[in-house]
PAROKE-263634 format. One record per residue (C-alpha): residue number from 1; x, y, z. Coordinates in nm, 4 decimals. Last residue first. Example, Ala and Ser with C-alpha at 12.3 -4.5 7.8 and 13.67 -1.06 7.14 Angstrom:
BEGIN
ATOM   resi          X          Y          Z
ATOM      2     1.3670    -0.1060     0.7140
ATOM      1     1.2300    -0.4500     0.7800
//
This chain:
BEGIN
ATOM   resi          X          Y          Z
ATOM    418    -0.9390     3.1974    -1.9583
ATOM    417    -1.0267     3.5576    -1.9076
ATOM    416    -1.2358     3.7762    -1.7243
ATOM    415    -1.2149     3.5866    -1.3673
ATOM    414    -1.5577     3.4800    -1.1943
ATOM    413    -1.7019     3.6235    -0.8784
ATOM    412    -2.0249     3.5186    -0.7045
ATOM    411    -2.1990     3.6833    -0.3811
ATOM    410    -2.4944     3.5527    -0.2430
ATOM    409    -2.6515     3.7427     0.0238
ATOM    408    -2.9479     3.6011     0.2125
ATOM    407    -3.2201     3.7776     0.4663
ATOM    406    -3.2059     3.9301     0.7711
ATOM    405    -3.4430     3.7197     1.0277
ATOM    404    -3.1833     3.4536     1.0838
ATOM    403    -2.8679     3.6056     0.9206
ATOM    402    -2.6623     3.5875     0.6235
ATOM    401    -2.4016     3.5963     0.4028
ATOM    400    -2.3021     3.3711     0.1263
ATOM    399    -1.9842     3.3210    -0.0960
ATOM    398    -1.8835     3.1720    -0.4167
ATOM    397    -1.6022     3.1807    -0.5783
ATOM    396    -1.4266     3.1210    -0.9236
ATOM    395    -1.2143     2.8989    -1.1391
ATOM    394    -1.4439     2.8280    -1.3937
ATOM    393    -1.5246     2.4809    -1.2523
ATOM    392    -1.5012     2.5991    -0.9045
ATOM    391    -1.7929     2.8351    -0.9824
ATOM    390    -1.9873     2.4844    -1.1916
ATOM    389    -1.8826     2.2870    -0.8136
ATOM    388    -2.0507     2.5330    -0.6057
ATOM    387    -2.3480     2.5815    -0.7764
ATOM    386    -2.4322     2.2342    -0.8151
ATOM    385    -2.3715     2.1611    -0.4774
ATOM    384    -2.5894     2.4349    -0.4511
ATOM    383    -2.9002     2.2118    -0.5523
ATOM    382    -2.8341     1.9402    -0.4049
ATOM    381    -3.0424     1.9936    -0.0581
ATOM    380    -3.3682     1.7982    -0.2608
ATOM    379    -3.6343     2.1442    -0.2447
ATOM    378    -3.9576     2.0807    -0.3714
ATOM    377    -4.0986     2.3682    -0.0980
ATOM    376    -4.2687     2.1192     0.1253
ATOM    375    -3.9432     1.9382     0.1387
ATOM    374    -3.7332     2.2092     0.2311
ATOM    373    -3.9868     2.2728     0.5225
ATOM    372    -3.9147     2.0090     0.6282
ATOM    371    -3.5647     1.9584     0.6156
ATOM    370    -3.4935     2.3620     0.7278
ATOM    369    -3.1460     2.3722     0.7521
ATOM    368    -3.0836     2.1423     0.4146
ATOM    367    -2.8305     1.9181     0.3418
ATOM    366    -2.8412     1.6589     0.0718
ATOM    365    -2.5157     1.7299    -0.0822
ATOM    364    -2.2650     1.9754     0.1509
ATOM    363    -2.3149     2.3094     0.0360
ATOM    362    -2.5259     2.4399     0.3177
ATOM    361    -2.2900     2.2730     0.5710
ATOM    360    -2.0544     2.6133     0.6762
ATOM    359    -2.3609     2.8990     0.6521
ATOM    358    -2.5935     2.5915     0.9228
ATOM    357    -2.4402     2.6473     1.2529
ATOM    356    -2.4713     3.0879     1.1589
ATOM    355    -2.8413     3.0240     1.0822
ATOM    354    -2.9876     3.0585     0.7403
ATOM    353    -3.2150     3.3801     0.6309
ATOM    352    -3.5905     3.3838     0.6143
ATOM    351    -3.6004     3.5992     0.3016
ATOM    350    -3.5228     3.9695     0.2318
ATOM    349    -3.3306     3.8678    -0.0370
ATOM    348    -2.9292     3.9098    -0.2244
ATOM    347    -2.7881     3.8115    -0.5694
ATOM    346    -2.4571     3.9561    -0.6108
ATOM    345    -2.2704     3.9241    -0.9238
ATOM    344    -1.8709     4.0175    -0.9405
ATOM    343    -1.6699     3.9746    -1.2642
ATOM    342    -1.3125     4.0214    -1.1931
ATOM    341    -1.0678     4.2624    -1.2708
ATOM    340    -1.0527     4.4279    -0.9074
ATOM    339    -1.4718     4.4656    -0.9463
ATOM    338    -1.6236     4.4461    -1.2271
ATOM    337    -2.0049     4.4598    -1.1780
ATOM    336    -2.3511     4.2896    -1.1101
ATOM    335    -2.6367     4.3634    -0.9299
ATOM    334    -2.9720     4.1126    -0.8512
ATOM    333    -3.2090     4.2561    -0.5678
ATOM    332    -3.4820     4.0218    -0.4780
ATOM    331    -3.7772     4.1788    -0.2481
ATOM    330    -4.0433     4.0139     0.0199
ATOM    329    -4.3663     4.0784     0.0104
ATOM    328    -4.4786     3.7420     0.0525
ATOM    327    -4.1980     3.5478     0.1914
ATOM    326    -3.8453     3.5031     0.0238
ATOM    325    -3.7541     3.1100     0.0662
ATOM    324    -3.8404     2.9675    -0.2390
ATOM    323    -3.7613     3.2907    -0.4506
ATOM    322    -3.3887     3.2963    -0.3265
ATOM    321    -3.3446     2.9624    -0.3576
ATOM    320    -3.4750     2.9721    -0.7183
ATOM    319    -3.2747     3.2722    -0.8279
ATOM    318    -2.9752     3.1221    -0.6640
ATOM    317    -3.0147     2.7634    -0.8737
ATOM    316    -3.1325     2.9970    -1.1822
ATOM    315    -2.8247     3.1643    -1.1451
ATOM    314    -2.6011     2.8219    -1.1692
ATOM    313    -2.8053     2.7153    -1.4494
ATOM    312    -2.7294     2.9787    -1.6841
ATOM    311    -2.3790     3.0024    -1.5723
ATOM    310    -2.3764     2.6413    -1.6800
ATOM    309    -2.5327     2.6743    -2.0200
ATOM    308    -2.3134     2.9224    -2.0759
ATOM    307    -1.9911     2.7755    -2.0431
ATOM    306    -1.7235     3.0122    -1.9559
ATOM    305    -1.4913     3.3282    -2.0595
ATOM    304    -1.6420     3.6328    -1.9046
ATOM    303    -1.8652     3.9020    -2.0596
ATOM    302    -2.0078     4.1288    -1.7738
ATOM    301    -2.1191     4.4294    -1.9523
ATOM    300    -2.2371     4.7552    -1.7158
ATOM    299    -2.5124     4.6552    -1.4794
ATOM    298    -2.8503     4.8589    -1.4168
ATOM    297    -2.9849     4.7023    -1.0612
ATOM    296    -3.2216     4.4001    -1.1698
ATOM    295    -3.4739     4.4432    -0.8956
ATOM    294    -3.7222     4.1283    -0.8174
ATOM    293    -4.0929     4.2265    -0.5852
ATOM    292    -4.2375     3.9381    -0.4491
ATOM    291    -4.5845     3.9723    -0.4334
ATOM    290    -4.6493     3.5574    -0.4500
ATOM    289    -4.8135     3.5343    -0.7974
ATOM    288    -4.5621     3.8587    -0.9235
ATOM    287    -4.2887     3.6219    -0.7939
ATOM    286    -4.3049     3.3408    -1.0798
ATOM    285    -4.3665     3.6297    -1.3503
ATOM    284    -4.0917     3.8179    -1.1916
ATOM    283    -3.8641     3.4832    -1.2420
ATOM    282    -3.8528     3.5318    -1.6389
ATOM    281    -3.7772     3.9080    -1.6601
ATOM    280    -3.4868     3.8450    -1.3880
ATOM    279    -3.3934     3.5255    -1.5876
ATOM    278    -3.3134     3.7476    -1.8802
ATOM    277    -3.1662     4.0392    -1.7292
ATOM    276    -2.9206     3.8164    -1.5473
ATOM    275    -2.8219     3.5940    -1.8717
ATOM    274    -2.7977     3.9567    -2.0814
ATOM    273    -2.5712     4.0506    -1.7940
ATOM    272    -2.3666     3.7028    -1.7883
ATOM    271    -2.2663     3.7576    -2.1629
ATOM    270    -2.0352     3.4310    -2.1346
ATOM    269    -1.7587     3.4359    -2.4253
ATOM    268    -1.6415     3.0348    -2.4819
ATOM    267    -1.5314     2.7599    -2.2933
ATOM    266    -1.7376     2.4639    -2.2322
ATOM    265    -1.6837     2.2926    -1.9275
ATOM    264    -1.6305     1.9059    -1.8704
ATOM    263    -1.8694     1.6499    -1.6880
ATOM    262    -1.7216     1.3176    -1.7079
ATOM    261    -1.4720     1.4444    -1.3975
ATOM    260    -1.5688     1.1516    -1.2626
ATOM    259    -1.7035     1.3448    -0.9296
ATOM    258    -1.8863     1.5854    -1.1647
ATOM    257    -2.0543     1.3084    -1.3756
ATOM    256    -2.1799     1.1433    -1.0148
ATOM    255    -2.2702     1.5219    -0.9344
ATOM    254    -2.4583     1.5910    -1.2708
ATOM    253    -2.5984     1.2436    -1.2074
ATOM    252    -2.7661     1.3232    -0.9203
ATOM    251    -2.9520     1.6434    -1.0283
ATOM    250    -3.0897     1.4841    -1.3194
ATOM    249    -3.2342     1.2069    -1.0891
ATOM    248    -3.3706     1.4622    -0.8541
ATOM    247    -3.5260     1.6524    -1.1077
ATOM    246    -3.7029     1.3567    -1.2345
ATOM    245    -3.7802     1.2410    -0.8829
ATOM    244    -3.9495     1.5718    -0.8439
ATOM    243    -4.1537     1.5527    -1.1784
ATOM    242    -4.2315     1.2170    -1.0945
ATOM    241    -4.3894     1.3461    -0.7352
ATOM    240    -4.5792     1.6493    -0.9288
ATOM    239    -4.7542     1.4162    -1.1699
ATOM    238    -4.8504     1.1612    -0.9397
ATOM    237    -5.0109     1.4384    -0.6976
ATOM    236    -5.1385     1.5772    -1.0356
ATOM    235    -5.2994     1.2225    -1.1040
ATOM    234    -5.4104     1.1781    -0.7340
ATOM    233    -5.6122     1.5558    -0.7457
ATOM    232    -5.7285     1.4662    -1.1208
ATOM    231    -5.9228     1.1650    -0.9951
ATOM    230    -6.2675     1.2731    -1.0752
ATOM    229    -6.1851     1.4322    -1.3643
ATOM    228    -6.0408     1.1236    -1.4686
ATOM    227    -6.3193     0.9413    -1.4503
ATOM    226    -6.3936     0.6473    -1.1927
ATOM    225    -6.4865     0.3420    -1.3159
ATOM    224    -6.1278     0.1873    -1.2596
ATOM    223    -6.1676     0.3112    -0.8534
ATOM    222    -5.9340     0.1091    -0.6300
ATOM    221    -5.6683     0.1348    -0.9093
ATOM    220    -5.6462     0.5213    -0.9156
ATOM    219    -5.5609     0.4287    -0.5069
ATOM    218    -5.3239     0.2142    -0.5713
ATOM    217    -5.1589     0.4597    -0.7999
ATOM    216    -5.1311     0.7485    -0.5517
ATOM    215    -4.9941     0.5052    -0.2667
ATOM    214    -4.7133     0.4094    -0.5468
ATOM    213    -4.6608     0.7598    -0.6392
ATOM    212    -4.6323     0.8483    -0.3193
ATOM    211    -4.3699     0.5709    -0.1885
ATOM    210    -4.1712     0.6336    -0.4846
ATOM    209    -4.1303     1.0243    -0.3942
ATOM    208    -4.0676     0.9517    -0.0532
ATOM    207    -3.8213     0.6632    -0.1416
ATOM    206    -3.6275     0.8760    -0.3704
ATOM    205    -3.5033     1.1204    -0.1184
ATOM    204    -3.4259     0.8407     0.1428
ATOM    203    -3.2294     0.6464    -0.1381
ATOM    202    -3.0526     0.9739    -0.2295
ATOM    201    -2.9286     1.0260     0.1479
ATOM    200    -2.8144     0.6659     0.1797
ATOM    199    -2.6031     0.7068    -0.1182
ATOM    198    -2.4705     1.0297    -0.0546
ATOM    197    -2.3755     0.8932     0.3084
ATOM    196    -2.2147     0.6213     0.1468
ATOM    195    -2.0254     0.7876    -0.0673
ATOM    194    -1.9415     1.0580     0.2194
ATOM    193    -1.7997     0.7549     0.3959
ATOM    192    -1.6129     0.6197     0.1473
ATOM    191    -1.4734     0.9635     0.0996
ATOM    190    -1.3901     1.0282     0.4457
ATOM    189    -1.2197     0.6784     0.4718
ATOM    188    -1.0603     0.7333     0.1626
ATOM    187    -0.9228     1.0749     0.2827
ATOM    186    -0.8174     0.9191     0.6478
ATOM    185    -0.6859     0.5817     0.4580
ATOM    184    -0.3100     0.8069     0.3487
ATOM    183    -0.2851     0.9086     0.7446
ATOM    182    -0.3402     0.5759     0.8386
ATOM    181    -0.0888     0.4681     0.6045
ATOM    180     0.1646     0.6943     0.6956
ATOM    179     0.1036     0.6364     1.0734
ATOM    178     0.1302     0.2129     1.0371
ATOM    177     0.4222     0.2777     0.7590
ATOM    176     0.6305     0.5094     0.9815
ATOM    175     0.6081     0.2514     1.2553
ATOM    174     0.7157    -0.0219     0.9917
ATOM    173     0.9546     0.1711     0.8563
ATOM    172     1.1387     0.2449     1.1830
ATOM    171     1.0926    -0.1186     1.2432
ATOM    170     1.2722    -0.1858     0.9287
ATOM    169     1.5470     0.0874     0.9476
ATOM    168     1.6675    -0.0427     1.2581
ATOM    167     1.6551    -0.4384     1.1658
ATOM    166     1.8778    -0.2909     0.8226
ATOM    165     2.0602    -0.0632     0.9792
ATOM    164     2.1587    -0.3343     1.2283
ATOM    163     2.2209    -0.5397     0.9404
ATOM    162     2.4550    -0.3091     0.7802
ATOM    161     2.6536    -0.2262     1.1330
ATOM    160     2.7293    -0.5970     1.1202
ATOM    159     2.8030    -0.5899     0.7583
ATOM    158     3.0267    -0.2830     0.7923
ATOM    157     3.2387    -0.4892     1.1432
ATOM    156     3.2566    -0.7924     0.9197
ATOM    155     3.4065    -0.6070     0.5987
ATOM    154     3.6833    -0.4380     0.8911
ATOM    153     3.7490    -0.6973     1.0128
ATOM    152     3.8237    -0.8959     0.7023
ATOM    151     3.9967    -0.6185     0.5419
ATOM    150     4.2056    -0.5862     0.8746
ATOM    149     4.2791    -0.9769     0.8619
ATOM    148     4.3364    -1.0077     0.4895
ATOM    147     4.7035    -1.0776     0.5456
ATOM    146     4.9624    -1.0092     0.2554
ATOM    145     5.1673    -1.2924     0.1068
ATOM    144     5.4215    -1.2168    -0.1851
ATOM    143     5.5291    -1.5319    -0.3091
ATOM    142     5.8478    -1.4956    -0.4549
ATOM    141     6.0079    -1.7392    -0.7447
ATOM    140     6.3961    -1.7844    -0.8350
ATOM    139     6.4608    -1.9136    -1.1288
ATOM    138     6.7306    -2.1472    -1.1909
ATOM    137     7.0721    -2.1599    -1.3576
ATOM    136     7.3020    -2.1321    -1.1002
ATOM    135     7.1455    -2.1590    -0.7727
ATOM    134     7.1893    -1.8526    -0.5459
ATOM    133     6.9586    -1.6027    -0.8256
ATOM    132     7.0034    -1.2274    -0.8056
ATOM    131     7.1754    -1.2131    -1.1374
ATOM    130     6.8709    -1.4396    -1.2853
ATOM    129     6.6279    -1.1397    -1.1855
ATOM    128     6.3672    -1.2394    -0.9211
ATOM    127     6.0124    -1.3647    -1.0138
ATOM    126     5.7265    -1.2492    -0.8953
ATOM    125     5.3940    -1.4404    -0.6940
ATOM    124     5.0716    -1.2700    -0.5669
ATOM    123     4.8641    -1.3664    -0.2718
ATOM    122     4.5905    -1.2085    -0.0587
ATOM    121     4.5730    -1.3958     0.2480
ATOM    120     4.2665    -1.5604     0.4755
ATOM    119     4.2751    -1.7096     0.7989
ATOM    118     4.0763    -1.9496     0.9246
ATOM    117     4.3232    -2.2411     0.9173
ATOM    116     4.4435    -2.0827     0.5606
ATOM    115     4.2521    -1.9058     0.2871
ATOM    114     4.3923    -1.7803    -0.0004
ATOM    113     4.2801    -1.5285    -0.2116
ATOM    112     4.4580    -1.4335    -0.5437
ATOM    111     4.6079    -1.1792    -0.7290
ATOM    110     4.7853    -1.2532    -1.0512
ATOM    109     5.0866    -1.4420    -1.1382
ATOM    108     4.9472    -1.7310    -0.9518
ATOM    107     5.1697    -1.9788    -0.8384
ATOM    106     5.0165    -2.0083    -0.4528
ATOM    105     4.8386    -2.3245    -0.3709
ATOM    104     5.0892    -2.5953    -0.3375
ATOM    103     5.3884    -2.4396    -0.1873
ATOM    102     5.1593    -2.1486    -0.0135
ATOM    101     4.9751    -2.4899     0.1751
ATOM    100     5.3622    -2.6322     0.2175
ATOM     99     5.3958    -2.3274     0.3958
ATOM     98     5.1290    -2.3358     0.6177
ATOM     97     5.2095    -2.6274     0.7366
ATOM     96     5.5784    -2.5227     0.8327
ATOM     95     5.4506    -2.2668     1.0143
ATOM     94     5.4653    -1.9060     0.8968
ATOM     93     5.5818    -1.5630     0.9728
ATOM     92     5.9091    -1.7583     1.1036
ATOM     91     6.1131    -1.4811     0.9465
ATOM     90     5.9732    -1.1484     0.8159
ATOM     89     6.0642    -1.2696     0.5441
ATOM     88     6.0927    -1.6137     0.4311
ATOM     87     6.3677    -1.8412     0.3566
ATOM     86     6.4881    -2.0935     0.0357
ATOM     85     6.1760    -2.2741     0.0118
ATOM     84     6.1778    -2.5291    -0.2094
ATOM     83     5.9581    -2.5073    -0.4963
ATOM     82     6.2677    -2.7066    -0.7354
ATOM     81     6.3237    -2.3574    -0.9077
ATOM     80     6.4025    -2.2383    -0.5606
ATOM     79     6.1299    -2.0882    -0.3681
ATOM     78     6.1509    -1.7342    -0.1524
ATOM     77     5.8658    -1.6746     0.0489
ATOM     76     5.7774    -1.2983     0.1300
ATOM     75     5.5127    -1.2082     0.4195
ATOM     74     5.3410    -0.8629     0.4272
ATOM     73     5.1212    -0.7947     0.7219
ATOM     72     5.4232    -0.6461     0.9276
ATOM     71     5.5244    -0.4212     0.6329
ATOM     70     5.8867    -0.3622     0.5402
ATOM     69     5.8971    -0.1054     0.2293
ATOM     68     5.9711     0.1843     0.5017
ATOM     67     6.3061    -0.0060     0.5818
ATOM     66     6.3770     0.0604     0.9435
ATOM     65     6.6465    -0.1932     0.9946
ATOM     64     6.8050    -0.3186     0.6620
ATOM     63     6.5955    -0.6292     0.5409
ATOM     62     6.7765    -0.9565     0.5465
ATOM     61     6.5622    -1.1741     0.3437
ATOM     60     6.4771    -0.9314     0.1019
ATOM     59     6.8652    -0.8142     0.1137
ATOM     58     6.9898    -1.1614     0.0570
ATOM     57     6.7781    -1.2357    -0.2143
ATOM     56     6.9827    -0.9724    -0.3997
ATOM     55     6.9928    -0.8024    -0.7477
ATOM     54     6.6348    -0.5851    -0.6585
ATOM     53     6.3949    -0.4814    -0.8980
ATOM     52     6.1645    -0.7562    -0.9721
ATOM     51     6.1603    -0.7423    -0.5420
ATOM     50     6.0356    -0.3691    -0.5476
ATOM     49     5.7822    -0.4179    -0.8774
ATOM     48     5.6334    -0.6730    -0.6592
ATOM     47     5.5727    -0.5297    -0.3969
ATOM     46     5.4045    -0.2275    -0.5443
ATOM     45     5.1631    -0.5231    -0.7120
ATOM     44     5.1053    -0.6498    -0.3374
ATOM     43     5.0390    -0.2935    -0.2175
ATOM     42     4.7993    -0.1717    -0.5248
ATOM     41     4.6393    -0.5807    -0.4258
ATOM     40     4.5371    -0.4343    -0.0832
ATOM     39     4.4087    -0.1459    -0.2044
ATOM     38     4.2053    -0.3020    -0.4867
ATOM     37     4.0784    -0.5331    -0.2139
ATOM     36     3.9469    -0.2850     0.0226
ATOM     35     3.8168    -0.0812    -0.2693
ATOM     34     3.6167    -0.4240    -0.4122
ATOM     33     3.5177    -0.4915    -0.0419
ATOM     32     3.4007    -0.1563     0.0164
ATOM     31     3.1810    -0.1468    -0.3370
ATOM     30     3.0222    -0.4688    -0.2576
ATOM     29     2.9243    -0.3572     0.0743
ATOM     28     2.7246    -0.0084    -0.0080
ATOM     27     2.6032    -0.1984    -0.3238
ATOM     26     2.4483    -0.4715    -0.0326
ATOM     25     2.3117    -0.2195     0.1832
ATOM     24     2.1666    -0.0396    -0.1056
ATOM     23     2.0164    -0.3404    -0.2193
ATOM     22     1.9072    -0.4561     0.1230
ATOM     21     1.7888    -0.0868     0.2087
ATOM     20     1.5249    -0.0964    -0.1091
ATOM     19     1.4290    -0.4365    -0.0257
ATOM     18     1.3648    -0.3535     0.3052
ATOM     17     1.1841    -0.0240     0.2052
ATOM     16     0.9449    -0.1732    -0.0418
ATOM     15     0.8469    -0.4978     0.2111
ATOM     14     0.7922    -0.2342     0.4838
ATOM     13     0.5981     0.0246     0.3085
ATOM     12     0.3709    -0.3151     0.1477
ATOM     11     0.3380    -0.4779     0.4894
ATOM     10     0.1378    -0.1123     0.6427
ATOM      9    -0.0195    -0.1110     0.3288
ATOM      8    -0.1697    -0.4622     0.3523
ATOM      7    -0.2471    -0.3940     0.7270
ATOM      6    -0.4161    -0.0413     0.6418
ATOM      5    -0.6289    -0.2253     0.3934
ATOM      4    -0.7310    -0.5190     0.6192
ATOM      3    -0.8477    -0.2558     0.8459
ATOM      2    -1.0380    -0.0538     0.6348
ATOM      1    -1.2425    -0.3611     0.5396
//
C-alpha cells in the first residue's frame, strides 16, 4: 500500500513540477519573443520616419559612406506606382525571386512577418514625399525589410535551453520527489504502525477478559441447579473481568477521542490543592488496608486554568499507580507549590521503581514494564498515556524520575494563567 502511495506522490510531484516549469518557460519565451519583435518594429518605424523625411530617392539608393543609419540587416526596396522595382539598398541584397515575393506580399503599413526560402523577415511600408518622386504624378513607396535571423537564432537558443532546463528540472524533481515522498510517508507510516499496534494490543487486552467471562459463564451453565452462593466465585470473576473490560473500553474511547480532537478541554479556574486534599483522604482508606502511609505536605493555594474533571483524572491515575506498585509498609508523599510562575505538583512513592530502559517508554499505549504484575494489579498500560494527554492539553509538562528499588517521583507542572 505504501509503495503504491509513494509512486503516486512521486508522479504527482513530477507532473505538477513539469506543468509549473512548462508554464513559466512558455511565459518567458513569449515575453522574450515580444521584446525582440518589439525592438525590430522600433527599428523599422525609425527607418520609416527617416525615409519620410528624405527629398531624394537617390539619397536612399546611394547612402553616403559611414552612414550610421545604414544597417546590414535592413534592406530598402523602392517601387514606382506600378509596383516596379526602382532599386534596392544595399544593392543586390535580394534575388529576383525574393523581389517578386516582396512585390506581391509587402503592402502593409504596419509591421508584418514574411517568410521566403526558410528565411523570415519583418516588413514595413513607407511613402516618399511627392517632391522626391522621380516619376511625375505618381507615388513612390519603399518596403523596409529587416532580417529576423538574429531574432530566430536567439529564440531557438532560448527554446533549446528551456527544453533542456525542463528535462533537467523533471529529472531533478523526480529524484527530489522520491526523497520528499519518502520523507512525507515517514510520519504516515509511523502513524499506521502505531495504529496497527494499538489495534493489536487492544484486541489482546480485550481477549483475556472476554475469554474469562466466557469460561466462567460456561461453568455456571454446567450447574444450572446450583445456588448463587455456590457459584459466587464464578460470578465474582465475571463481575471483575466485566469491570476490567469496562475500564479498558473507557480508556480506549478517551484516547480515540483525543486522537481525533473530539475531546475538548473546558477552561475554568481549578483549585488543585483542594483536589489533592480530597484524593489524599480517599486513597488513604485504600492504602490503610496495605499498611501504606499517604502524606500530604502542607500546600499553598494552587489555582490554575483548566478542566476540573481532567485534572482530577490525572491525579487519580498517578496516585493509583503509586498505590499499586508500593509494597506494604511503604510511603506515598504528595506536595505542591508555586514555582517559577507555575503550579508544581510532585507525587513520590517508595515502590519498586522503574528501570531506566522503561522510562522512555512508559507513556506509550499498552506499555507495561512488568506485564505479568501489571495484569495482576488490573493495569492496562493506558493510564500514563491519558495522563500525558491531559498535561499536554493544559500546556504543562510531566516528568518521571525513578530507580529500581528506590521508588518513583512524578513531577507535574501547569501554567497558572490561560
